[in-house]
C-alpha positions in Angstrom: 6.2 -1.0 -4.6 3.5 -0.9 -7.3 0.4 -2.9 -6.7 -2.0 -3.6 -9.5 -5.6 -4.0 -8.2 -8.6 -5.3 -10.1 -11.8 -3.3 -9.9 -13.5 -6.3 -8.2 -10.8 -6.5 -5.6 -10.9 -2.8 -5.0 -14.7 -2.9 -4.6 -14.3 -5.8 -2.2 -11.8 -3.8 -0.2 -14.1 -0.8 -0.1 -17.0 -3.0 1.1 -14.8 -4.3 3.9 -13.8 -0.8 5.0 -17.4 0.4 4.8 -18.5 -2.5 7.0 -15.9 -1.4 9.6 -16.2 2.4 9.2 -19.4 3.7 7.8 -18.7 6.4 5.2 -20.7 9.6 4.8 -23.3 9.5 2.0 -22.3 11.8 -0.8 
């Protein structure tokens, strides 16, 4: 299954993940 994601949607998803699981600063 191929899913095409827009950058805005991807950024939103990342933000949601970061709010749940804080990522390590690079």
